[in-house]
N, C-alpha and C positions, 0 to 999 in steps of 0.2 A: 531522466528518470523522474516521475514523481516522487516529491515526499511529504506526508503529514506529520505532524506532532501536534501531541496532547500533553499540557502541562496544566494541571493542578493540584493544590496540596501536595503531597508527598508522591503523587504520579507525575514522571517525567519521561514519556513514551515516543518511540517514532516509528511509522511504517510505511513501507516505499513499493509500491505494486510495480509490474511489468511484465508484458506479455511479449514471448518469443515463441513465433510460430502457433503450435498447439498448447503452448504451454505456459501457464499462469503462475509467476514467479513471485512470492513475498519477502521482503527484509523485514524483520521489526525488533524490536527492542527496546531498552533503556537508553536515552539519550547519553552519549559519551561512549556508548560501547558499539563494539562490531555488529552485534544482533545477531539473529538468528535468521537462518534463510529457507523457507519452504518452497517446494515446487510440487504443482499439481497438471498432469498432462490431460488434455481433454480429446475428443475425436477428432476436432477441426480448430483452425483459428477460430472462426465464427462464436464456439461455444467458449474459448479462452476469452474473447473479448465480452461478452455476456456477462462473465464472471467477474472482469475486471471493473466493469463498469457498477453492477451490482455492490461488488465489494466496497468499491469508493463510496456510492452512497450511504453506505451503511456507516461507514467511519465516519464521513461528516456528522451523519446522526447524531453519532456517539459523542462528538464534540472534537474531532480532530479538525483542523486547521491546516491547509495548504501552505507550505512553507519554501523559498528558494526562488532562482531567477526565472523557473520554468510555471510557478504560480499561477493559476487561470488559464493555462494554455490548454 
């Protein structure tokens, strides 16, 4: 699973997206906590993957950086 982090001033957040079938799942929160998990079901896997790609690009624009062993893959 890919992991993105944003650290700036008092802000220290993580965001982890994944797709399971037609479900887009995001786990997010403050670094050091378990965070929250949200799921959104789409009509098909292609729609879920499209949302995944859109949200990853959005987070990178907002200043999140990918971290971990899978960064850039």
